[in-house]
C-alpha atoms as a printed R data frame, in Angstrom:
    type eleno elety resid chain resno       x       y       z
1   ATOM     1    CA   MET     A     1  98.828  79.667  82.872
2   ATOM     2    CA   ALA     A     2  98.850  82.163  85.671
3   ATOM     3    CA   LYS     A     3  95.932  81.928  88.025
4   ATOM     4    CA   LYS     A     4  94.264  84.831  89.758
5   ATOM     5    CA   PHE     A     5  92.364  85.442  92.937
6   ATOM     6    CA   ILE     A     6  90.216  88.278  94.170
7   ATOM     7    CA   VAL     A     7  90.213  89.312  97.806
8   ATOM     8    CA   ILE     A     8  87.878  91.944  99.207
9   ATOM     9    CA   LEU     A     9  88.257  92.860 102.867
10  ATOM    10    CA   ALA     A    10  85.417  95.087 103.970
11  ATOM    11    CA   SER     A    11  84.168  96.644 107.168
12  ATOM    12    CA   VAL     A    12  80.598  96.529 105.939
13  ATOM    13    CA   GLY     A    13  78.835  94.252 103.523
14  ATOM    14    CA   VAL     A    14  77.235  90.862 103.150
15  ATOM    15    CA   VAL     A    15  78.777  87.708 101.761
16  ATOM    16    CA   ALA     A    16  76.612  85.826  99.290
17  ATOM    17    CA   VAL     A    17  76.389  82.356 100.819
18  ATOM    18    CA   LEU     A    18  75.439  79.008  99.433
19  ATOM    19    CA   LYS     A    19  71.758  78.260  99.732
20  ATOM    20    CA   LEU     A    20  71.384  76.022 102.739
21  ATOM    21    CA   SER     A    21  68.854  73.218 102.916
22  ATOM    22    CA   ASP     A    22  65.677  73.321 104.962
23  ATOM    23    CA   ALA     A    23  66.610  72.473 108.552
24  ATOM    24    CA   SER     A    24  63.786  69.971 108.758
25  ATOM    25    CA   THR     A    25  65.378  67.800 106.063
26  ATOM    26    CA   THR     A    26  68.979  68.081 107.275
27  ATOM    27    CA   LYS     A    27  70.441  65.023 108.995
28  ATOM    28    CA   VAL     A    28  72.584  66.020 111.978
29  ATOM    29    CA   PHE     A    29  75.747  64.108 112.908
30  ATOM    30    CA   ASP     A    30  76.697  65.227 116.425
31  ATOM    31    CA   ILE     A    31  80.296  64.325 117.301
32  ATOM    32    CA   THR     A    32  79.313  63.442 120.865
33  ATOM    33    CA   THR     A    33  77.270  60.510 119.535
34  ATOM    34    CA   TYR     A    34  80.563  59.166 118.161
35  ATOM    35    CA   GLY     A    35  82.302  59.343 121.543
36  ATOM    36    CA   ALA     A    36  83.652  62.885 121.577
37  ATOM    37    CA   LYS     A    37  83.842  64.559 124.990
38  ATOM    38    CA   GLY     A    38  84.176  68.293 125.443
39  ATOM    39    CA   ASP     A    39  86.333  67.950 128.550
40  ATOM    40    CA   ASP     A    40  89.531  69.553 127.174
41  ATOM    41    CA   LYS     A    41  91.494  66.307 127.474
42  ATOM    42    CA   THR     A    42  89.845  63.417 125.583
43  ATOM    43    CA   ASP     A    43  91.249  62.790 122.082
44  ATOM    44    CA   CYS     A    44  88.243  63.350 119.808
45  ATOM    45    CA   THR     A    45  90.007  62.810 116.472
46  ATOM    46    CA   MET     A    46  88.205  59.603 115.512
47  ATOM    47    CA   ALA     A    47  84.815  61.025 116.485
48  ATOM    48    CA   PHE     A    48  85.293  63.919 114.043
49  ATOM    49    CA   MET     A    49  86.455  61.613 111.263
50  ATOM    50    CA   LYS     A    50  83.587  59.150 111.725
51  ATOM    51    CA   ALA     A    51  81.050  61.978 111.737
52  ATOM    52    CA   TRP     A    52  82.506  63.288 108.480
53  ATOM    53    CA   LYS     A    53  82.526  59.862 106.863
54  ATOM    54    CA   ASP     A    54  78.840  59.327 107.627
55  ATOM    55    CA   SER     A    55  77.816  62.827 106.567
56  ATOM    56    CA   CYS     A    56  79.796  62.574 103.336
57  ATOM    57    CA   LYS     A    57  78.115  59.346 102.272
58  ATOM    58    CA   ASN     A    58  74.671  60.621 103.242
59  ATOM    59    CA   ASP     A    59  72.606  61.226 100.092
60  ATOM    60    CA   GLY     A    60  70.696  64.222 101.492
61  ATOM    61    CA   PRO     A    61  71.472  67.460 103.347
62  ATOM    62    CA   ALA     A    62  73.887  66.862 106.243
63  ATOM    63    CA   LYS     A    63  75.320  68.757 109.190
64  ATOM    64    CA   ILE     A    64  78.189  67.901 111.525
65  ATOM    65    CA   ARG     A    65  77.603  69.476 114.920
66  ATOM    66    CA   VAL     A    66  80.348  70.332 117.400
67  ATOM    67    CA   PRO     A    67  78.417  71.405 120.512
68  ATOM    68    CA   LYS     A    68  79.558  73.585 123.398
69  ATOM    69    CA   GLY     A    69  82.658  72.293 125.170
70  ATOM    70    CA   THR     A    70  86.389  71.999 124.434
71  ATOM    71    CA   PHE     A    71  87.367  69.145 122.115
72  ATOM    72    CA   MET     A    72  91.001  68.045 121.674
73  ATOM    73    CA   THR     A    73  92.107  66.594 118.323
74  ATOM    74    CA   ALA     A    74  95.093  65.518 116.288
75  ATOM    75    CA   PRO     A    75  95.133  66.293 112.514
76  ATOM    76    CA   ILE     A    76  91.843  65.652 110.716
77  ATOM    77    CA   THR     A    77  91.011  65.373 107.006
78  ATOM    78    CA   PHE     A    78  87.502  66.003 105.692
79  ATOM    79    CA   GLN     A    79  87.802  64.609 102.183
80  ATOM    80    CA   GLY     A    80  85.379  64.370  99.283
81  ATOM    81    CA   PRO     A    81  83.839  63.894  96.880
82  ATOM    82    CA   CYS     A    82  80.647  63.421  98.855
83  ATOM    83    CA   LYS     A    83  77.369  61.827  97.816
84  ATOM    84    CA   SER     A    84  74.912  64.664  98.439
85  ATOM    85    CA   THR     A    85  74.515  67.525  95.970
86  ATOM    86    CA   LYS     A    86  73.872  69.862  98.916
87  ATOM    87    CA   PRO     A    87  76.728  71.538 100.833
88  ATOM    88    CA   ILE     A    88  77.726  69.781 104.037
89  ATOM    89    CA   ILE     A    89  77.502  72.091 107.045
90  ATOM    90    CA   VAL     A    90  80.157  71.883 109.756
91  ATOM    91    CA   GLU     A    91  78.667  73.744 112.710
92  ATOM    92    CA   VAL     A    92  81.238  74.458 115.408
93  ATOM    93    CA   GLN     A    93  79.597  75.887 118.523
94  ATOM    94    CA   GLY     A    94  82.338  75.033 121.008
95  ATOM    95    CA   THR     A    95  86.146  75.174 120.984
96  ATOM    96    CA   VAL     A    96  88.385  72.772 119.079
97  ATOM    97    CA   LYS     A    97  91.988  72.493 120.288
98  ATOM    98    CA   GLY     A    98  94.934  71.098 118.333
99  ATOM    99    CA   THR     A    99  97.294  68.694 120.078
100 ATOM   100    CA   ASN     A   100 100.779  69.976 120.842
101 ATOM   101    CA   ASP     A   101 102.342  66.596 120.077
102 ATOM   102    CA   LEU     A   102 104.147  67.541 116.847
103 ATOM   103    CA   SER     A   103 104.785  63.876 116.023
104 ATOM   104    CA   LYS     A   104 101.069  63.605 115.215
105 ATOM   105    CA   TYR     A   105 101.390  66.099 112.350
106 ATOM   106    CA   THR     A   106 102.750  64.070 109.473
107 ATOM   107    CA   GLU     A   107 101.585  66.813 107.077
108 ATOM   108    CA   ASP     A   108 101.592  70.599 107.432
109 ATOM   109    CA   THR     A   109  97.905  70.902 108.339
110 ATOM   110    CA   TRP     A   110  95.647  70.449 111.359
111 ATOM   111    CA   PHE     A   111  92.132  70.639 109.813
112 ATOM   112    CA   LEU     A   112  92.050  69.838 106.087
113 ATOM   113    CA   PHE     A   113  89.004  70.190 103.803
114 ATOM   114    CA   GLU     A   114  89.893  68.525 100.507
115 ATOM   115    CA   LYS     A   115  88.241  67.739  97.134
116 ATOM   116    CA   ILE     A   116  84.754  68.820  98.211
117 ATOM   117    CA   ASN     A   117  82.084  70.566  96.163
118 ATOM   118    CA   GLY     A   118  79.993  72.522  98.643
119 ATOM   119    CA   VAL     A   119  80.932  72.940 102.309
120 ATOM   120    CA   VAL     A   120  79.941  75.462 104.990
121 ATOM   121    CA   LEU     A   121  82.030  76.029 108.131
122 ATOM   122    CA   THR     A   122  80.134  78.138 110.668
123 ATOM   123    CA   GLY     A   123  78.627  78.140 114.149
124 ATOM   124    CA   GLY     A   124  80.350  80.867 116.165
125 ATOM   125    CA   GLY     A   125  82.979  78.515 117.582
126 ATOM   126    CA   THR     A   126  86.747  78.725 118.024
127 ATOM   127    CA   PHE     A   127  89.745  76.840 116.631
128 ATOM   128    CA   ASP     A   128  92.665  77.041 119.075
129 ATOM   129    CA   GLY     A   129  95.905  75.832 117.512
130 ATOM   130    CA   GLN     A   130  97.818  76.085 120.820
131 ATOM   131    CA   GLY     A   131 100.761  77.488 118.911
132 ATOM   132    CA   SER     A   132 102.519  79.336 121.725
133 ATOM   133    CA   SER     A   133 104.177  76.197 123.049
134 ATOM   134    CA   VAL     A   134 105.726  75.260 119.667
135 ATOM   135    CA   TRP     A   135 106.589  78.594 117.994
136 ATOM   136    CA   LYS     A   136 110.150  78.300 119.279
137 ATOM   137    CA   ASN     A   137 110.575  75.213 117.084
138 ATOM   138    CA   THR     A   138 110.446  77.164 113.822
139 ATOM   139    CA   ASP     A   139 112.835  79.582 112.120
140 ATOM   140    CA   CYS     A   140 110.584  80.326 109.157
141 ATOM   141    CA   GLU     A   141 110.712  84.049 109.833
142 ATOM   142    CA   LYS     A   142 114.370  84.084 108.712
143 ATOM   143    CA   LYS     A   143 114.773  81.109 106.385
144 ATOM   144    CA   LYS     A   144 113.119  79.976 103.173
145 ATOM   145    CA   ASP     A   145 113.741  76.323 103.992
146 ATOM   146    CA   CYS     A   146 112.540  75.601 107.497
147 ATOM   147    CA   GLY     A   147 110.659  73.068 109.550
148 ATOM   148    CA   ARG     A   148 107.136  74.230 108.832
149 ATOM   149    CA   LEU     A   149 104.541  73.993 111.557
150 ATOM   150    CA   PRO     A   150 100.951  72.990 110.702
151 ATOM   151    CA   THR     A   151  98.344  75.406 109.383
152 ATOM   152    CA   SER     A   152  95.167  75.457 111.459
153 ATOM   153    CA   ILE     A   153  92.540  75.208 108.693
154 ATOM   154    CA   LYS     A   154  93.305  74.401 105.058
155 ATOM   155    CA   PHE     A   155  90.964  74.253 102.078
156 ATOM   156    CA   GLN     A   156  92.527  72.394  99.157
157 ATOM   157    CA   GLY     A   157  90.825  71.581  95.874
158 ATOM   158    CA   VAL     A   158  87.479  72.783  97.247
159 ATOM   159    CA   THR     A   159  84.719  74.363  95.167
160 ATOM   160    CA   ASN     A   160  81.925  76.518  96.635
161 ATOM   161    CA   ALA     A   161  83.037  76.965 100.238
162 ATOM   162    CA   VAL     A   162  81.553  79.346 102.802
163 ATOM   163    CA   VAL     A   163  83.181  80.152 106.149
164 ATOM   164    CA   SER     A   164  81.426  82.461 108.615
165 ATOM   165    CA   GLU     A   165  81.267  83.252 112.337
166 ATOM   166    CA   ILE     A   166  84.520  81.433 113.141
167 ATOM   167    CA   THR     A   167  87.345  82.486 115.474
168 ATOM   168    CA   SER     A   168  90.908  81.237 115.043
169 ATOM   169    CA   ILE     A   169  93.492  81.789 117.765
170 ATOM   170    CA   ASN     A   170  97.044  80.653 118.557
171 ATOM   171    CA   SER     A   171  97.685  79.006 115.197
172 ATOM   172    CA   LYS     A   172 100.939  77.096 114.964
173 ATOM   173    CA   HIS     A   173 101.491  78.392 111.414
174 ATOM   174    CA   PHE     A   174  98.923  79.974 109.057
175 ATOM   175    CA   HIS     A   175  95.389  80.400 110.404
176 ATOM   176    CA   PHE     A   176  93.747  79.696 107.034
177 ATOM   177    CA   HIS     A   177  95.366  78.394 103.844
178 ATOM   178    CA   ILE     A   178  93.204  78.491 100.719
179 ATOM   179    CA   THR     A   179  94.790  76.700  97.762
180 ATOM   180    CA   ASP     A   180  93.591  75.339  94.414
181 ATOM   181    CA   CYS     A   181  90.032  76.403  95.263
182 ATOM   182    CA   THR     A   182  87.201  78.058  93.333
183 ATOM   183    CA   ASN     A   183  84.529  80.324  94.807
184 ATOM   184    CA   PHE     A   184  85.569  80.744  98.429
185 ATOM   185    CA   LYS     A   185  83.520  83.171 100.522
186 ATOM   186    CA   ALA     A   186  84.172  84.178 104.118
187 ATOM   187    CA   SER     A   187  82.574  86.631 106.517
188 ATOM   188    CA   ASN     A   188  82.656  87.564 110.183
189 ATOM   189    CA   LEU     A   189  85.969  85.872 110.880
190 ATOM   190    CA   ASN     A   190  87.952  86.761 113.982
191 ATOM   191    CA   ILE     A   191  91.604  85.831 113.580
192 ATOM   192    CA   VAL     A   192  93.826  86.600 116.546
193 ATOM   193    CA   ALA     A   193  97.624  86.426 116.373
194 ATOM   194    CA   SER     A   194  99.916  87.580 119.151
195 ATOM   195    CA   GLY     A   195 102.958  89.741 118.511
196 ATOM   196    CA   GLU     A   196 105.242  86.808 119.324
197 ATOM   197    CA   SER     A   197 103.750  84.430 116.753
198 ATOM   198    CA   PRO     A   198 105.977  83.722 113.693
199 ATOM   199    CA   ASN     A   199 104.467  83.322 110.212
200 ATOM   200    CA   THR     A   200 100.910  83.072 111.452
201 ATOM   201    CA   ASP     A   201  99.330  84.573 108.341
202 ATOM   202    CA   GLY     A   202  95.637  85.197 108.774
203 ATOM   203    CA   MET     A   203  94.588  84.225 105.252
204 ATOM   204    CA   HIS     A   204  97.192  82.598 103.015
205 ATOM   205    CA   ILE     A   205  95.881  82.268  99.450
206 ATOM   206    CA   SER     A   206  97.445  80.491  96.461
207 ATOM   207    CA   ASP     A   207  96.324  79.129  93.065
208 ATOM   208    CA   THR     A   208  92.747  80.146  93.779
209 ATOM   209    CA   ASN     A   209  90.005  81.953  91.853
210 ATOM   210    CA   GLY     A   210  87.158  83.949  93.366
211 ATOM   211    CA   VAL     A   211  87.924  84.733  97.004
212 ATOM   212    CA   VAL     A   212  85.720  87.242  98.835
213 ATOM   213    CA   VAL     A   213  86.323  88.090 102.504
214 ATOM   214    CA   THR     A   214  84.092  90.619 104.281
215 ATOM   215    CA   ASN     A   215  83.254  91.897 107.774
216 ATOM   216    CA   SER     A   216  86.336  90.273 109.259
217 ATOM   217    CA   LYS     A   217  89.175  90.993 111.644
218 ATOM   218    CA   LEU     A   218  92.292  89.227 110.461
219 ATOM   219    CA   GLU     A   219  96.057  89.313 110.218
220 ATOM   220    CA   PRO     A   220  98.024  89.768 106.948
221 ATOM   221    CA   ILE     A   221  97.892  87.853 103.701
222 ATOM   222    CA   GLY     A   222 101.203  86.141 102.961
223 ATOM   223    CA   SER     A   223 104.350  86.923 100.962
224 ATOM   224    CA   LEU     A   224 105.455  86.102  97.411
225 ATOM   225    CA   GLY     A   225 108.532  84.500  95.912
226 ATOM   226    CA   LYS     A   226 109.451  82.045  98.633
227 ATOM   227    CA   TYR     A   227 108.979  78.891  96.546
228 ATOM   228    CA   LYS     A   228 109.647  77.831  92.975
229 ATOM   229    CA   ASN     A   229 106.848  77.761  90.394
230 ATOM   230    CA   GLU     A   230 104.510  80.052  92.303
231 ATOM   231    CA   ALA     A   231 101.625  81.230  90.131
232 ATOM   232    CA   ASP     A   232 101.346  84.942  89.415
233 ATOM   233    CA   VAL     A   233  99.040  87.033  91.580
234 ATOM   234    CA   LYS     A   234  96.478  89.121  89.698
235 ATOM   235    CA   ASP     A   235  93.295  91.101  90.340
236 ATOM   236    CA   VAL     A   236  93.295  91.735  94.092
237 ATOM   237    CA   THR     A   237  91.070  94.366  95.711
238 ATOM   238    CA   ILE     A   238  91.249  95.337  99.377
239 ATOM   239    CA   SER     A   239  88.729  97.965 100.447
240 ATOM   240    CA   ASP     A   240  86.763  99.515 103.302
241 ATOM   241    CA   CYS     A   241  89.182  98.553 106.073
242 ATOM   242    CA   THR     A   242  90.406 100.165 109.266
243 ATOM   243    CA   LEU     A   243  93.921  99.371 110.531
244 ATOM   244    CA   PHE     A   244  94.702 100.269 114.125
245 ATOM   245    CA   ASN     A   245  98.118 100.293 115.814
246 ATOM   246    CA   THR     A   246  99.664  97.826 113.346
247 ATOM   247    CA   THR     A   247 103.317  97.605 112.316
248 ATOM   248    CA   ASN     A   248 102.474  97.444 108.616
249 ATOM   249    CA   GLY     A   249  99.429  98.727 106.773
250 ATOM   250    CA   LEU     A   250  99.083  98.129 103.032
251 ATOM   251    CA   ARG     A   251 102.111  95.942 102.411
252 ATOM   252    CA   ILE     A   252 103.241  93.955  99.392
253 ATOM   253    CA   LYS     A   253 106.282  91.867 100.239
254 ATOM   254    CA   THR     A   254 108.426  89.516  98.173
255 ATOM   255    CA   TRP     A   255 111.420  87.450  99.153
256 ATOM   256    CA   ALA     A   256 114.892  88.527  98.103
257 ATOM   257    CA   ASP     A   257 116.617  86.115  95.701
258 ATOM   258    CA   SER     A   258 113.244  84.827  94.530
259 ATOM   259    CA   PRO     A   259 112.317  82.834  91.419
260 ATOM   260    CA   PRO     A   260 110.613  84.896  88.673
261 ATOM   261    CA   SER     A   261 106.887  85.619  88.981
262 ATOM   262    CA   ALA     A   262 104.571  88.634  88.971
263 ATOM   263    CA   ALA     A   263 101.985  90.530  91.001
264 ATOM   264    CA   SER     A   264  99.739  92.970  89.146
265 ATOM   265    CA   SER     A   265  96.378  94.762  89.146
266 ATOM   266    CA   ILE     A   266  96.239  95.276  92.899
267 ATOM   267    CA   THR     A   267  93.948  97.941  94.362
268 ATOM   268    CA   PHE     A   268  93.780  99.334  97.884
269 ATOM   269    CA   LYS     A   269  90.929 101.777  98.383
270 ATOM   270    CA   ASP     A   270  88.924 103.506 101.099
271 ATOM   271    CA   ILE     A   271  91.304 102.601 103.925
272 ATOM   272    CA   ILE     A   272  91.624 104.304 107.314
273 ATOM   273    CA   MET     A   273  94.939 104.169 109.198
274 ATOM   274    CA   LYS     A   274  95.123 104.796 112.923
275 ATOM   275    CA   SER     A   275  98.665 104.974 114.359
276 ATOM   276    CA   VAL     A   276 100.169 102.624 111.772
277 ATOM   277    CA   LYS     A   277 103.976 102.426 111.656
278 ATOM   278    CA   ASN     A   278 104.343 101.693 107.921
279 ATOM   279    CA   PRO     A   279 101.045 102.679 106.277
280 ATOM   280    CA   ILE     A   280 102.030 102.047 102.634
281 ATOM   281    CA   ILE     A   281 104.954  99.771 101.859
282 ATOM   282    CA   ILE     A   282 106.365  97.572  99.116
283 ATOM   283    CA   ASP     A   283 109.264  95.478 100.419
284 ATOM   284    CA   GLN     A   284 111.157  93.325  97.918
285 ATOM   285    CA   LYS     A   285 113.940  92.416 100.335
286 ATOM   286    CA   TYR     A   286 111.759  90.428 102.700
287 ATOM   287    CA   GLY     A   287 113.624  87.663 104.485
288 ATOM   288    CA   SER     A   288 117.129  89.033 103.889
289 ATOM   289    CA   ARG     A   289 118.000  92.706 104.095
290 ATOM   290    CA   SER     A   290 121.634  92.006 103.163
291 ATOM   291    CA   SER     A   291 121.023  89.749 100.157
292 ATOM   292    CA   THR     A   292 122.868  90.816  97.012
293 ATOM   293    CA   LYS     A   293 120.543  88.763  94.821
294 ATOM   294    CA   PRO     A   294 117.378  90.728  94.028
295 ATOM   295    CA   SER     A   295 113.793  89.581  94.009
296 ATOM   296    CA   ARG     A   296 112.508  88.611  90.567
297 ATOM   297    CA   VAL     A   297 108.827  89.150  91.348
298 ATOM   298    CA   LYS     A   298 107.599  91.858  88.964
299 ATOM   299    CA   ILE     A   299 105.164  94.254  90.678
300 ATOM   300    CA   SER     A   300 103.017  96.501  88.483
301 ATOM   301    CA   ASN     A   301  99.701  98.290  88.200
302 ATOM   302    CA   VAL     A   302  99.169  98.932  91.922
303 ATOM   303    CA   HIS     A   303  96.633 101.591  92.940
304 ATOM   304    CA   TYR     A   304  96.136 103.309  96.308
305 ATOM   305    CA   ASN     A   305  92.942 105.371  96.446
306 ATOM   306    CA   ASN     A   306  91.436 107.334  99.339
307 ATOM   307    CA   ILE     A   307  93.910 106.291 102.014
308 ATOM   308    CA   ARG     A   308  93.619 108.429 105.156
309 ATOM   309    CA   GLY     A   309  94.791 108.555 108.743
310 ATOM   310    CA   THR     A   310  97.916 108.745 110.863
311 ATOM   311    CA   SER     A   311 101.405 107.272 110.688
312 ATOM   312    CA   THR     A   312 103.797 106.770 113.597
313 ATOM   313    CA   SER     A   313 106.727 106.986 111.168
314 ATOM   314    CA   LYS     A   314 107.883 110.060 109.306
315 ATOM   315    CA   VAL     A   315 108.300 107.991 106.127
316 ATOM   316    CA   ALA     A   316 104.740 106.790 105.665
317 ATOM   317    CA   VAL     A   317 105.143 105.702 102.036
318 ATOM   318    CA   ASN     A   318 108.075 103.378 101.398
319 ATOM   319    CA   PHE     A   319 108.601 101.590  98.093
320 ATOM   320    CA   LEU     A   320 111.703  99.376  98.149
321 ATOM   321    CA   CYS     A   321 111.446  97.623  94.793
322 ATOM   322    CA   SER     A   322 113.786  95.249  93.013
323 ATOM   323    CA   PRO     A   323 116.607  96.600  90.813
324 ATOM   324    CA   SER     A   324 116.153  93.538  88.622
325 ATOM   325    CA   VAL     A   325 112.433  94.131  87.918
326 ATOM   326    CA   PRO     A   326 111.504  97.654  89.074
327 ATOM   327    CA   CYS     A   327 107.951  98.399  90.152
328 ATOM   328    CA   GLU     A   328 105.868 100.027  87.422
329 ATOM   329    CA   LYS     A   329 102.556 101.899  87.268
330 ATOM   330    CA   ILE     A   330 102.319 102.584  90.992
331 ATOM   331    CA   GLU     A   331  99.595 105.194  91.542
332 ATOM   332    CA   LEU     A   332  98.629 107.088  94.706
333 ATOM   333    CA   ASP     A   333  95.338 108.945  94.352
334 ATOM   334    CA   ASP     A   334  93.944 111.008  97.232
335 ATOM   335    CA   VAL     A   335  96.333 109.731  99.896
336 ATOM   336    CA   ASP     A   336  96.139 111.922 103.000
337 ATOM   337    CA   LEU     A   337  98.339 110.708 105.858
338 ATOM   338    CA   THR     A   338  99.860 112.684 108.713
339 ATOM   339    CA   TYR     A   339 102.730 111.887 111.052
340 ATOM   340    CA   THR     A   340 102.050 111.736 114.777
341 ATOM   341    CA   GLY     A   341 105.315 111.956 116.678
342 ATOM   342    CA   ILE     A   342 106.094 111.334 120.314
343 ATOM   343    CA   LYS     A   343 104.080 114.368 121.348
344 ATOM   344    CA   LYS     A   344 101.199 113.250 119.110
345 ATOM   345    CA   SER     A   345 101.293 116.512 117.205
346 ATOM   346    CA   LYS     A   346 100.520 116.095 113.525
347 ATOM   347    CA   SER     A   347 103.061 117.043 110.844
348 ATOM   348    CA   PRO     A   348 103.663 116.271 107.140
349 ATOM   349    CA   ILE     A   349 105.033 112.897 106.102
350 ATOM   350    CA   SER     A   350 107.594 111.915 103.501
351 ATOM   351    CA   ALA     A   351 107.863 109.199 100.870
352 ATOM   352    CA   SER     A   352 110.781 107.017  99.791
353 ATOM   353    CA   CYS     A   353 110.803 105.314  96.395
354 ATOM   354    CA   VAL     A   354 113.602 103.009  95.232
355 ATOM   355    CA   ASN     A   355 113.385 101.340  91.801
356 ATOM   356    CA   ALA     A   356 109.741 102.397  91.492
357 ATOM   357    CA   LYS     A   357 107.802 104.447  88.940
358 ATOM   358    CA   VAL     A   358 105.219 106.303  91.023
359 ATOM   359    CA   THR     A   359 102.458 108.748  90.111
360 ATOM   360    CA   PHE     A   360 100.789 111.001  92.705
361 ATOM   361    CA   ILE     A   361  97.269 112.382  92.137
362 ATOM   362    CA   GLY     A   362  95.186 114.636  94.379
363 ATOM   363    CA   ALA     A   363  95.988 114.880  98.080
364 ATOM   364    CA   HIS     A   364  99.221 113.006  98.620
365 ATOM   365    CA   PRO     A   365 102.467 112.970 100.564
366 ATOM   366    CA   PRO     A   366 105.550 114.788  99.202
367 ATOM   367    CA   GLY     A   367 107.168 113.367  96.076
368 ATOM   368    CA   CYS     A   368 109.549 110.466  96.341
369 ATOM   369    CA   GLU     A   369 112.899 111.145  97.937
């Protein structure tokens, strides 16, 4: 059965969080009491793991504290099920850095939260994946089968998770990967990816129900059709966002020569574009422009409503859909974009639609060429 997830990216709003326990009854497990040193050189992996083990077997409210300082670690797994019925809080106040020794990463993850019912990751701290020194070791931007680098933070098989006030920088691969989870809420995330970083998706989501992301600055959600047996994507809403000086705006991308799957019921609404190169784009030749084998990801029922701002490309709407499974029920309602050329003077834009059935309503760019 196809699974669905819901993503809401908003510039204003409040995430409903799990009810946290009274601070007076919460037992605190500070990693420094387990030997961790925030000196930017001591390996603190075992201190983190011991703190988690003790907090997980605690029968009451528990909190792991990562105080101010810079703590180096190898891969870490926070695994449940845990004894307490209350969510475990992981409070990161300082900076956590991932080792650059790739031999330490036997799996594709740095921090893994797995099989937990109730966890809160917060504290205002930073996860630094130190990816810049290892990005040259991957060719995932061009190949489907590649040596994958580790994701910074992964939630797998987790129910009722809350992530707030966390910064992720320099990830080796994805910043966050949410998979096989239920009820995942995030707010006030700051995800920073440089222009040279390959495949550092901000929020990569798969096989998950009930994802809500608000008040956050983050890089794109990932692509479809790269792997076999991917579940269909359904019921996605992205709203109340501002995109500034990005290469791509509202993009749906699928790999060429992909296995069959589907993406449907996707809504983009109330979006502001500021100097975006490709404001609205569907690209079903991702990964190989010259491939003669088309994508088999069926895209349908996609709505763009109240999209406004400026494009740095004359073709601001570009639908390059698959000849094998053309895009259907693509609707643009009240889309008002203008082209700003080299002289920054505004002029009308154009639209290109290949293998796509598109309907324009209200203010919109010219019909498909």
